[in-house]
A tleap script that builds the chain and sets N, CA, C and O, in Angstrom:
source leaprc.protein.ff14SB
mol = sequence {
  NMET LYS SER GLY LYS LYS LEU THR ASN GLY
  LYS PRO LEU GLU PHE LEU ASP TYR SER LEU
  LYS ILE ILE PHE LYS CYS PRO LYS GLY HIE
  LEU PHE ALA GLU GLU TYR TYR SER ASN GLN
  ILE MET LYS HIE GLY ILE ASP ASN CYS LEU
  LYS GLU SER ILE ASN ILE ASN GLU LYS LYS
  PHE CYS PRO GLU CYS ASP GLU VAL LEU GLU
  ILE ARG LYS ARG SER LYS GLU GLU CSER
}
set mol.1.N position { 119.545 263.260 214.035 }
set mol.1.CA position { 118.440 262.335 214.198 }
set mol.1.C position { 118.117 262.162 215.666 }
set mol.1.O position { 119.003 262.156 216.520 }
set mol.2.N position { 116.849 262.023 215.940 }
set mol.2.CA position { 116.439 261.809 217.323 }
set mol.2.C position { 116.602 260.346 217.673 }
set mol.2.O position { 116.266 259.458 216.889 }
set mol.3.N position { 117.119 260.112 218.857 }
set mol.3.CA position { 117.266 258.750 219.355 }
set mol.3.C position { 116.341 258.586 220.544 }
set mol.3.O position { 116.034 259.557 221.237 }
set mol.4.N position { 115.904 257.388 220.780 }
set mol.4.CA position { 115.048 257.135 221.922 }
set mol.4.C position { 113.575 257.309 221.634 }
set mol.4.O position { 112.764 257.274 222.560 }
set mol.5.N position { 113.198 257.499 220.363 }
set mol.5.CA position { 111.786 257.644 220.011 }
set mol.5.C position { 111.063 256.324 220.295 }
set mol.5.O position { 111.596 255.248 220.027 }
set mol.6.N position { 109.870 256.414 220.828 }
set mol.6.CA position { 109.101 255.219 221.186 }
set mol.6.C position { 108.413 254.638 219.955 }
set mol.6.O position { 107.831 255.367 219.152 }
set mol.7.N position { 108.487 253.328 219.820 }
set mol.7.CA position { 107.751 252.622 218.780 }
set mol.7.C position { 106.360 252.309 219.290 }
set mol.7.O position { 106.058 252.544 220.460 }
set mol.8.N position { 105.511 251.781 218.426 }
set mol.8.CA position { 104.124 251.506 218.822 }
set mol.8.C position { 104.028 250.470 219.938 }
set mol.8.O position { 103.048 250.453 220.682 }
set mol.9.N position { 105.040 249.605 220.061 }
set mol.9.CA position { 104.989 248.607 221.134 }
set mol.9.C position { 105.578 249.134 222.445 }
set mol.9.O position { 105.690 248.383 223.413 }
set mol.10.N position { 105.954 250.415 222.487 }
set mol.10.CA position { 106.464 251.028 223.707 }
set mol.10.C position { 107.962 250.909 223.900 }
set mol.10.O position { 108.501 251.476 224.851 }
set mol.11.N position { 108.652 250.188 223.027 }
set mol.11.CA position { 110.108 250.026 223.128 }
set mol.11.C position { 110.794 251.231 222.488 }
set mol.11.O position { 110.334 251.721 221.456 }
set mol.12.N position { 111.888 251.719 223.084 }
set mol.12.CA position { 112.587 252.860 222.478 }
set mol.12.C position { 113.382 252.437 221.242 }
set mol.12.O position { 113.950 251.346 221.197 }
set mol.13.N position { 113.413 253.310 220.253 }
set mol.13.CA position { 114.193 253.108 219.040 }
set mol.13.C position { 115.538 253.788 219.256 }
set mol.13.O position { 115.589 254.976 219.572 }
set mol.14.N position { 116.625 253.045 219.088 }
set mol.14.CA position { 117.957 253.595 219.334 }
set mol.14.C position { 118.714 253.729 218.021 }
set mol.14.O position { 118.830 252.764 217.267 }
set mol.15.N position { 119.229 254.924 217.747 }
set mol.15.CA position { 120.022 255.196 216.551 }
set mol.15.C position { 121.458 254.753 216.808 }
set mol.15.O position { 122.070 255.178 217.788 }
set mol.16.N position { 122.000 253.903 215.938 }
set mol.16.CA position { 123.357 253.407 216.128 }
set mol.16.C position { 124.368 254.045 215.181 }
set mol.16.O position { 125.376 254.589 215.632 }
set mol.17.N position { 124.115 253.988 213.892 }
set mol.17.CA position { 125.104 254.443 212.926 }
set mol.17.C position { 124.426 254.640 211.573 }
set mol.17.O position { 123.268 254.259 211.397 }
set mol.18.N position { 125.133 255.225 210.628 }
set mol.18.CA position { 124.645 255.342 209.263 }
set mol.18.C position { 125.810 255.131 208.317 }
set mol.18.O position { 126.969 255.250 208.713 }
set mol.19.N position { 125.502 254.817 207.065 }
set mol.19.CA position { 126.552 254.572 206.087 }
set mol.19.C position { 126.100 255.003 204.693 }
set mol.19.O position { 124.912 255.191 204.434 }
set mol.20.N position { 127.073 255.150 203.817 }
set mol.20.CA position { 126.849 255.451 202.410 }
set mol.20.C position { 127.372 254.254 201.630 }
set mol.20.O position { 128.563 253.949 201.685 }
set mol.21.N position { 126.496 253.579 200.911 }
set mol.21.CA position { 126.888 252.410 200.128 }
set mol.21.C position { 126.864 252.797 198.660 }
set mol.21.O position { 125.840 253.244 198.142 }
set mol.22.N position { 128.004 252.623 197.988 }
set mol.22.CA position { 128.130 252.964 196.578 }
set mol.22.C position { 128.226 251.653 195.811 }
set mol.22.O position { 129.133 250.854 196.044 }
set mol.23.N position { 127.290 251.437 194.900 }
set mol.23.CA position { 127.208 250.177 194.174 }
set mol.23.C position { 127.649 250.407 192.731 }
set mol.23.O position { 127.169 251.317 192.056 }
set mol.24.N position { 128.572 249.563 192.276 }
set mol.24.CA position { 129.075 249.632 190.909 }
set mol.24.C position { 128.592 248.413 190.137 }
set mol.24.O position { 128.370 247.350 190.716 }
set mol.25.N position { 128.429 248.573 188.813 }
set mol.25.CA position { 128.024 247.460 187.958 }
set mol.25.C position { 129.010 247.364 186.802 }
set mol.25.O position { 129.268 248.352 186.114 }
set mol.26.N position { 129.563 246.163 186.589 }
set mol.26.CA position { 130.507 245.965 185.492 }
set mol.26.C position { 129.735 245.842 184.180 }
set mol.26.O position { 128.511 245.716 184.203 }
set mol.27.N position { 130.427 245.874 183.029 }
set mol.27.CA position { 129.737 245.768 181.739 }
set mol.27.C position { 128.905 244.487 181.585 }
set mol.27.O position { 127.949 244.468 180.810 }
set mol.28.N position { 129.252 243.431 182.305 }
set mol.28.CA position { 128.494 242.176 182.220 }
set mol.28.C position { 127.363 242.109 183.243 }
set mol.28.O position { 126.655 241.105 183.310 }
set mol.29.N position { 127.184 243.161 184.038 }
set mol.29.CA position { 126.055 243.229 184.961 }
set mol.29.C position { 126.328 242.787 186.387 }
set mol.29.O position { 125.413 242.794 187.210 }
set mol.30.N position { 127.568 242.398 186.711 }
set mol.30.CA position { 127.886 242.010 188.087 }
set mol.30.C position { 127.953 243.251 188.975 }
set mol.30.O position { 128.471 244.289 188.564 }
set mol.31.N position { 127.432 243.135 190.182 }
set mol.31.CA position { 127.422 244.252 191.125 }
set mol.31.C position { 128.455 244.047 192.212 }
set mol.31.O position { 128.645 242.929 192.691 }
set mol.32.N position { 129.123 245.119 192.606 }
set mol.32.CA position { 129.950 245.115 193.803 }
set mol.32.C position { 129.862 246.487 194.441 }
set mol.32.O position { 129.555 247.476 193.776 }
set mol.33.N position { 130.134 246.539 195.737 }
set mol.33.CA position { 129.864 247.775 196.477 }
set mol.33.C position { 131.018 248.156 197.391 }
set mol.33.O position { 131.865 247.340 197.754 }
set mol.34.N position { 131.008 249.418 197.740 }
set mol.34.CA position { 131.947 249.975 198.714 }
set mol.34.C position { 131.107 250.768 199.705 }
set mol.34.O position { 130.126 251.407 199.323 }
set mol.35.N position { 131.487 250.728 200.967 }
set mol.35.CA position { 130.666 251.373 201.986 }
set mol.35.C position { 131.516 252.319 202.829 }
set mol.35.O position { 132.628 251.986 203.238 }
set mol.36.N position { 130.968 253.500 203.077 }
set mol.36.CA position { 131.593 254.490 203.950 }
set mol.36.C position { 130.689 254.669 205.164 }
set mol.36.O position { 129.474 254.810 205.026 }
set mol.37.N position { 131.285 254.663 206.347 }
set mol.37.CA position { 130.516 254.769 207.583 }
set mol.37.C position { 130.542 256.198 208.115 }
set mol.37.O position { 131.275 257.046 207.606 }
set mol.38.N position { 129.740 256.453 209.135 }
set mol.38.CA position { 129.521 257.808 209.639 }
set mol.38.C position { 130.814 258.531 210.008 }
set mol.38.O position { 130.941 259.729 209.754 }
set mol.39.N position { 131.777 257.820 210.605 }
set mol.39.CA position { 133.016 258.506 210.997 }
set mol.39.C position { 133.773 259.017 209.773 }
set mol.39.O position { 134.350 260.103 209.822 }
set mol.40.N position { 133.782 258.252 208.667 }
set mol.40.CA position { 134.431 258.705 207.439 }
set mol.40.C position { 133.631 259.830 206.785 }
set mol.40.O position { 134.209 260.792 206.281 }
set mol.41.N position { 132.312 259.711 206.793 }
set mol.41.CA position { 131.457 260.735 206.187 }
set mol.41.C position { 131.588 262.053 206.941 }
set mol.41.O position { 131.685 263.111 206.318 }
set mol.42.N position { 131.593 262.006 208.274 }
set mol.42.CA position { 131.724 263.228 209.073 }
set mol.42.C position { 133.097 263.871 208.876 }
set mol.42.O position { 133.211 265.096 208.877 }
set mol.43.N position { 134.136 263.055 208.707 }
set mol.43.CA position { 135.496 263.574 208.563 }
set mol.43.C position { 135.728 264.184 207.174 }
set mol.43.O position { 136.327 265.253 207.058 }
set mol.44.N position { 135.255 263.505 206.124 }
set mol.44.CA position { 135.575 263.919 204.758 }
set mol.44.C position { 134.404 264.536 203.998 }
set mol.44.O position { 134.628 265.273 203.038 }
set mol.45.N position { 133.167 264.258 204.397 }
set mol.45.CA position { 131.988 264.732 203.676 }
set mol.45.C position { 131.545 263.721 202.622 }
set mol.45.O position { 132.354 262.951 202.106 }
set mol.46.N position { 130.261 263.733 202.313 }
set mol.46.CA position { 129.706 262.773 201.353 }
set mol.46.C position { 130.313 262.969 199.965 }
set mol.46.O position { 130.652 261.993 199.296 }
set mol.47.N position { 130.452 264.218 199.527 }
set mol.47.CA position { 130.996 264.478 198.187 }
set mol.47.C position { 132.387 263.887 198.029 }
set mol.47.O position { 132.680 263.245 197.020 }
set mol.48.N position { 133.250 264.101 199.023 }
set mol.48.CA position { 134.611 263.581 198.942 }
set mol.48.C position { 134.647 262.062 199.014 }
set mol.48.O position { 135.475 261.435 198.354 }
set mol.49.N position { 133.764 261.457 199.805 }
set mol.49.CA position { 133.691 259.989 199.864 }
set mol.49.C position { 133.301 259.431 198.501 }
set mol.49.O position { 133.874 258.443 198.043 }
set mol.50.N position { 132.332 260.061 197.856 }
set mol.50.CA position { 131.883 259.614 196.541 }
set mol.50.C position { 132.986 259.791 195.497 }
set mol.50.O position { 133.235 258.886 194.701 }
set mol.51.N position { 133.646 260.948 195.495 }
set mol.51.CA position { 134.738 261.195 194.550 }
set mol.51.C position { 135.876 260.205 194.761 }
set mol.51.O position { 136.436 259.687 193.795 }
set mol.52.N position { 136.224 259.938 196.028 }
set mol.52.CA position { 137.294 258.984 196.339 }
set mol.52.C position { 136.928 257.588 195.844 }
set mol.52.O position { 137.769 256.889 195.279 }
set mol.53.N position { 135.693 257.184 196.051 }
set mol.53.CA position { 135.238 255.871 195.608 }
set mol.53.C position { 135.320 255.744 194.091 }
set mol.53.O position { 135.755 254.714 193.575 }
set mol.54.N position { 134.905 256.777 193.381 }
set mol.54.CA position { 134.986 256.759 191.918 }
set mol.54.C position { 136.435 256.674 191.471 }
set mol.54.O position { 136.755 255.893 190.574 }
set mol.55.N position { 137.323 257.464 192.079 }
set mol.55.CA position { 138.738 257.438 191.706 }
set mol.55.C position { 139.374 256.084 191.988 }
set mol.55.O position { 140.176 255.598 191.192 }
set mol.56.N position { 139.021 255.469 193.122 }
set mol.56.CA position { 139.592 254.172 193.489 }
set mol.56.C position { 139.099 253.073 192.549 }
set mol.56.O position { 139.873 252.207 192.143 }
set mol.57.N position { 137.816 253.109 192.204 }
set mol.57.CA position { 137.217 252.005 191.458 }
set mol.57.C position { 137.219 252.176 189.946 }
set mol.57.O position { 136.889 251.236 189.223 }
set mol.58.N position { 137.583 253.359 189.454 }
set mol.58.CA position { 137.658 253.538 188.012 }
set mol.58.C position { 138.814 252.704 187.480 }
set mol.58.O position { 139.914 252.732 188.032 }
set mol.59.N position { 138.570 251.979 186.430 }
set mol.59.CA position { 139.546 251.082 185.787 }
set mol.59.C position { 139.891 249.874 186.662 }
set mol.59.O position { 140.888 249.196 186.416 }
set mol.60.N position { 139.072 249.604 187.680 }
set mol.60.CA position { 139.276 248.435 188.534 }
set mol.60.C position { 138.657 247.221 187.848 }
set mol.60.O position { 137.698 247.357 187.088 }
set mol.61.N position { 139.200 246.037 188.112 }
set mol.61.CA position { 138.665 244.818 187.529 }
set mol.61.C position { 137.515 244.283 188.366 }
set mol.61.O position { 137.572 244.303 189.595 }
set mol.62.N position { 136.474 243.806 187.697 }
set mol.62.CA position { 135.328 243.197 188.370 }
set mol.62.C position { 135.790 241.916 189.057 }
set mol.62.O position { 136.480 241.108 188.434 }
set mol.63.N position { 135.428 241.706 190.327 }
set mol.63.CA position { 135.849 240.496 191.034 }
set mol.63.C position { 135.227 239.216 190.461 }
set mol.63.O position { 135.757 238.128 190.689 }
set mol.64.N position { 134.129 239.322 189.732 }
set mol.64.CA position { 133.437 238.141 189.193 }
set mol.64.C position { 133.997 237.691 187.845 }
set mol.64.O position { 134.177 236.494 187.616 }
set mol.65.N position { 134.274 238.649 186.948 }
set mol.65.CA position { 134.583 238.261 185.564 }
set mol.65.C position { 135.841 238.909 184.993 }
set mol.65.O position { 136.171 238.657 183.834 }
set mol.66.N position { 136.541 239.715 185.743 }
set mol.66.CA position { 137.758 240.406 185.304 }
set mol.66.C position { 137.536 241.427 184.185 }
set mol.66.O position { 138.485 241.791 183.491 }
set mol.67.N position { 136.303 241.892 184.001 }
set mol.67.CA position { 136.047 243.001 183.077 }
set mol.67.C position { 136.474 244.297 183.766 }
set mol.67.O position { 136.371 244.418 184.986 }
set mol.68.N position { 136.947 245.253 182.990 }
set mol.68.CA position { 137.369 246.537 183.543 }
set mol.68.C position { 136.140 247.413 183.757 }
set mol.68.O position { 135.308 247.562 182.862 }
set mol.69.N position { 136.035 247.987 184.947 }
set mol.69.CA position { 134.935 248.898 185.261 }
set mol.69.C position { 135.278 250.275 184.719 }
set mol.69.O position { 136.318 250.840 185.056 }
set mol.70.N position { 134.408 250.811 183.885 }
set mol.70.CA position { 134.584 252.166 183.383 }
set mol.70.C position { 133.424 252.994 183.899 }
set mol.70.O position { 132.266 252.715 183.590 }
set mol.71.N position { 133.732 253.998 184.674 }
set mol.71.CA position { 132.696 254.826 185.278 }
set mol.71.C position { 132.340 255.935 184.304 }
set mol.71.O position { 133.183 256.741 183.913 }
set mol.72.N position { 131.078 255.954 183.926 }
set mol.72.CA position { 130.584 256.966 182.993 }
set mol.72.C position { 130.120 258.167 183.793 }
set mol.72.O position { 129.246 258.060 184.654 }
set mol.73.N position { 130.710 259.297 183.501 }
set mol.73.CA position { 130.312 260.533 184.171 }
set mol.73.C position { 129.259 261.221 183.314 }
set mol.73.O position { 129.353 261.241 182.087 }
set mol.74.N position { 128.246 261.789 183.984 }
set mol.74.CA position { 127.182 262.486 183.264 }
set mol.74.C position { 127.712 263.751 182.616 }
set mol.74.O position { 128.534 264.466 183.188 }
set mol.75.N position { 127.228 264.011 181.421 }
set mol.75.CA position { 127.584 265.271 180.771 }
set mol.75.C position { 126.740 266.379 181.390 }
set mol.75.O position { 125.753 266.106 182.073 }
set mol.76.N position { 127.122 267.604 181.156 }
set mol.76.CA position { 126.381 268.735 181.722 }
set mol.76.C position { 124.964 268.794 181.157 }
set mol.76.O position { 124.063 269.318 181.812 }
set mol.77.N position { 124.756 268.264 179.956 }
set mol.77.CA position { 123.427 268.261 179.347 }
set mol.77.C position { 122.480 267.330 180.097 }
set mol.77.O position { 121.282 267.606 180.169 }
set mol.78.N position { 123.000 266.211 180.668 }
set mol.78.CA position { 122.174 265.254 181.398 }
set mol.78.C position { 121.816 265.745 182.790 }
set mol.78.O position { 120.817 265.303 183.357 }
set mol.79.N position { 122.610 266.650 183.353 }
set mol.79.CA position { 122.407 267.097 184.732 }
set mol.79.C position { 121.152 267.895 184.901 }
set mol.79.O position { 120.848 268.339 186.008 }
savepdb mol mol.pdb
quit
């Protein structure tokens, strides 16, 4: 990404960081998220960050209602 691009008001736009936010929803509809930052993404790659997040959060309890999170993986027919 280019940094230092000028905005319409003449001020430079500075790029700081980027992240990958993975949002999970429990069976009762509560949302919770996990975030990976650029240093983790550059070290492990987006695919591995996503796989790690799924492995960590599968069968995890929802912080709001204690329901078990079950991650549904798409079948090859849905892809």
